[in-house]
N, C-alpha and C positions, 0 to 999 in steps of 0.2 A: 851102401856106406858100411861095408863089412868091418873095417877097423879104422875108427876115427882117431888118428894120432893127435896128441895134445898140441903139438907144434904144427900140425898139418892144416890148421884152420887159416883161411885167408879172408881178408876183409870183404872181397866181393861175394863171399858166400853168406854174409850176414845181411839181413834186411836192414833198411834204414832205421835209425833210432826213432822209436815212436814218441810222439809228443805226449806229455803227461795228460793233456786234455782228452786224449782218445781213450783213456781208461775210465772204467766205472769207479766211482769213489770208494765203493765197498771193497775193491781190490787192494786198496792202500792200507786197510786196517790189518794190523798184525793179529792173526787169529789162527787157531788150530782147527783144521777141518776134520770132521769125524767120518771115517769110511769103515763100514762094517764094525762099528763100535770101537775102532782103533784110531788113536790120535797121533798124528805126526807132530809131536810136541817138541819143545825146545831141547829136551834131553836127547831125543832121537836125532835132531838136527846137529847137535854137538858131535855125536858119534859119527854121523854121516859125513860131515865136512872133514873131520879128522882122518877117517879111513880113506875117503876119496882123495884128499891131498897127498896122503902117504903113498897110495897106489900110483898116482900120477907121477910123483917124484921118482918112484921105482921104475918108471918107463912104460907102464900099462896105458892102453888107450882108454877112453871114457867108457865105451861099451863093455869092455872086459872088466873094468873096475866096478861098474854097476852090476855085472853078472856076479862077481864075487861078493859084493855087499848084499845083493838080493838073496844069495844062497844062505846067508847067516840069519835071515829073518825067519821068525816062526809064525808071524801073524799074516793071515791071508790078505788083510787090508793093506798092510805095508808092502807086501810082495806085489800087489796090483799096481801100486804107485810106481815102483821101479819098472815093472813090465811096460806101463804106459810111456814112461820116459825113454826106455830103450827102443820101443816101437817108433816114437817120434824121431829119435836119432837115426834109425835105419831109413826112415822116410826123408831124411835130408835136413831136418831142423837142427839149428845150432843148439848147444846144450842149454843156454840161458832161456831159449824159447821152450825147451822141454820142461824146465823148472816152472816157467810161467804158466804153461798150459795145464800143469798138474793141479793148479789151484791150492797148492800146499805151501807156497813160498811167497814172501813179501817182495814188493818192488825193491826194497833195500838189498835183498839177496840176489835176485836174478839180474838186476842192473849191474851189481858188482861183478857177477860172473860174466856178464856180457863184456865189461871192460877188460876183465882178465883174459877172455878169449881173444879179443881184438889186439891186445898188447902182448900176447904169448906168455902171460904170467898167471895163468889160471890156478896153478898149484899154490902159488903164493897167496892169491886172493882167497882160495878155499881155506887155507891155513888161517888167514885173518878172520874169516867167518867162524871157524872153529873157536878161535880165541874170544871172539865177541860173544858167542853163545855160552862158552865156558864161564866168562866173567858175568854174564847175565844170570846164569843159574847160581853162581856164587853169591851175587848180590841178593837174589831172591831168598837164598838160604839165610843170609845175614838178617834180612828183614823178618823172616819167619822166626828165627832164633830170638830176635829182639822183642817180638810181640808175643810169641807162644808162651813163654814162661810167665809173664804177668797175667795173661789171659787164663792160664791153668790155675794159678794161685787165686785169681779173682773168682773163678767159677767154683773152686774148692771152698773158698771162704763163704760165698753165697749159699752153696749147698749145705755147709755145716750150720749156718745161721738159720736157714729155712727148715732144716731137719729139727733143730732145737725148738723153733717156734711152732712147728706142726705137731711134734711128738713129745718132746721133753717138757715144755711149758704146760701143756694140758694135763700131764701127769701130776705136776706140782699143784695145779689148780684144783684138781680133785681132792688132793690132800688138804689144801687150805680150806676147802668147803667143809670138811669134816671137823676141823678145829674151830671154824667160825671166827668171829672177831674181826677187827679192823686191820686191813692189809696196808703196808707202807705204800706211799705214793709211787715209788720206783717200781714196786712189784705190780701195782695196778696198771701202770703204763705198759710194762712188758706183756702182761696178760692181754691187754686191749690190742696191742700190736699183733700178738699171736692169733687172737680171734679174728682180727681183720684179714690177716694173711690167709688163714685157713678158709674163711668164707669166700674170699675172692681169688683163691689160688688159680683156678682154671681161667679166670678173667685175665690174670697176670700172664699166664702161659700163652693165652690167645694173643694178647697184646705183644708179647715178645716175638711170637711167630710172625705176626703181621709186620713188626718193625724190621725183622731180618729180611722178610720178603720185599718190603718197600725199599730198603737199602740196596738189595741185590738188583731189583728191577730198574732203579734210577741211577745205578752206579756209573753209567755212561752219559747221563744227562749233564749238559753244560753247567746249569745252575748248581746242580748237586756237586759237581767236581770243584766249582768255585768255593762252595761252602767248606768242603773237605780240605781244600788247600788252605783256607783261612784258619781252620781249626788246627791243622798240622803246623802251620807257621807259628801259632801261639802255644803249641804243646812243647814243654821242655824235653830235651833229649830225643824223644821219639820223632819230633818234627825235624830235628837236625839230621837224624839218621835217614829219614825218608828223602830229604832234599839232597843229601850227599850221594845216596844211591842213584837217584834220578839224574843228577848232574854227571855222575860217573858213567852212566849208560849213554847220556848225550855225547860226552867226550869220546867214548869208545866208538860210537856210531860215526862221529866226524873223523876219527882216526882211520877207520876202515874205508870210508868213502873217499877221503882225500888221498889215502894211500893207494886206492884203486884208480886214481886219476879222474875221478868224477869232479865236474866243475863245482865251484862253491855254491852257486845258486841252486844247481840241481841237487846237491847234497842236502842243503837246508830244506828244499821243497820235499824231498823224499822223507826226511826225518819228521817233517811236519805232519805227514800222513800216518806216522807210526807212533809218535809219542802221545801218550794218554795223560801224562801229568800236566795239569792245566797251567801252573805257573811257567813252565817251559814252553808248552805248546802255544800259549797265547802270544808269546814273543816272536815266534818264527815267521809269521807273515810279514811283520814289520821289518825284521832283519832281512828277509828276502827282498822286500821293496827297497830297503836301503842299499843293498848290494847292487841291485839293478840300476839304481840311480848314481852309482859310482862311489858309494861310501865303502870304507874298509869293513871287515868283519868286526873288529874290536870296536870301531866307532858306532856300528849298528847295535852293539850289545850294551853300550854304556847307558842307554835309556831305561834299562830294566834292572830292578833290585835283585832279581833272582841270581844274576851273575855278579859275583864279588869283584871288588877292585883288583884283587890279586889275580883272579882268573882272566880278567880283561887285559891286565898288564902282560901276562904270559902269552895270550893270544896275539897281542900287539907285537911282542918280540918275535913270535913265530912267523908272523906275516913279514916282518922286516928282514929276517934272515932266510925266508922261504923254506921254513921247516915246520909248518903247522902240524903235520902228521906227528912229528916227534913231541911237540909241546902238548898236543891233545892226549897223547899216550901218557905223558907225565901227569897231566891234570887228572885223567881217569884214575891213575894209580893213587894219587893223593886223596881223591874223594873216597876211593874204596878203603884206604887206610884210615881215614877219618871216620867212616861208617863203622869199621871194625872196632876202633877205639871207643866210640860212643856206645856201641852195643855192649862191650865189656863193662863200661861204666854203669850202664842201665841195669845189667844183670847183677852187678856188685851191690848197688845201693837199693835196688827194688826188692831183692829177696828178703833182707831183714825188715824192710819197711812193711811189706805185705804180711810177714809173720807177726810183727808187732801189732798191726791193725787187726788181724784175725784173733790174736790173743786178747786184745782189748775188748773186742765185741763179744767174744765168747765169755770172757771174765765178767763183763758187765751183765750179761744175761744170767749167769750163774749166781752172781752177787744178788741180783734182784729176786731170784728164786729162794736163796738160802736166808735172806734177810729176815723174813717172818719167823723162820725157825730159830734164828739167833735171838730174836725178841722174845719168842715163846719160852726158850730155855732160860733166858734172863729173868723173866717174870716168875717162872716156876721156882728158880733158885732163890729168888727174893722172897 
């Protein structure tokens, strides 16, 4: 198979579509496999799909396009992935099978590529995959931007308070001992807190490390994800950002799969194995069941609060005019815009709030430390 032309694929060269039951469930989780300490991550996939779609549109065959992309790689692990895919191509495997056998791509990706090969629209499907990963990375950056600033401010505030309690307050305590006398209640309270923190600092550090490890270990646990979803739903602004980003990702996935002519039931089933956001994931089996029983998509979605009335209404119109792909594209854009707006609001209001909080705490501690000195100077002056 020296030169596999994009339009030279024929249906009889493809193997029958495998049933979803024949796959190991672990294959359906979207993950990034490590090879030689190199991760074929979402950023690499974004670049890969963009370059491959561009080269195919320029008239190159798949093997030549992979040769060019491989030559740009500097890491041995990534090069080995391309080498294995090219070898599978030469041995007569269709491209979607090459992606699947590499263990680097999700069913969402290689099934979409399969449809693209069978319909002769692979360049278009690859471009849609690029757009999907581009939006996914953009959404991830939005979420990081929304969370990172508050976390940095919070850590800085805690660091400043702990530093004062561990080092500044003990210095004042030594001074107070020399003067003797009765300390104000506020000063006694701050000194007691400082002594408690200092004597149990390593215990606090050990507990924080254990808590981080616990959260990381159970992050995929069903009960844990339920709790996180409940907390997010009740968290102002941050919860709305998280929900908007996840719904945007869901709509982008539906846009790509429907645009690739994947059946509705199969699309929902594929997304079900990739979505990790519990409020959405928990609805998908019921939606699939409803579709198989003859219900429309919008009717299957009405039972779940995670889908707004506006979203369901747009899906209904999309079904009626047979343009679901377009309406899911519009919905994805709306949710992304909403997330961006909420992120800007969060940063706008959180910055002064955190600064005020930090100033209040630091001022409270300093007041408690200087209060005995004020009283002493007043008594001396009197």
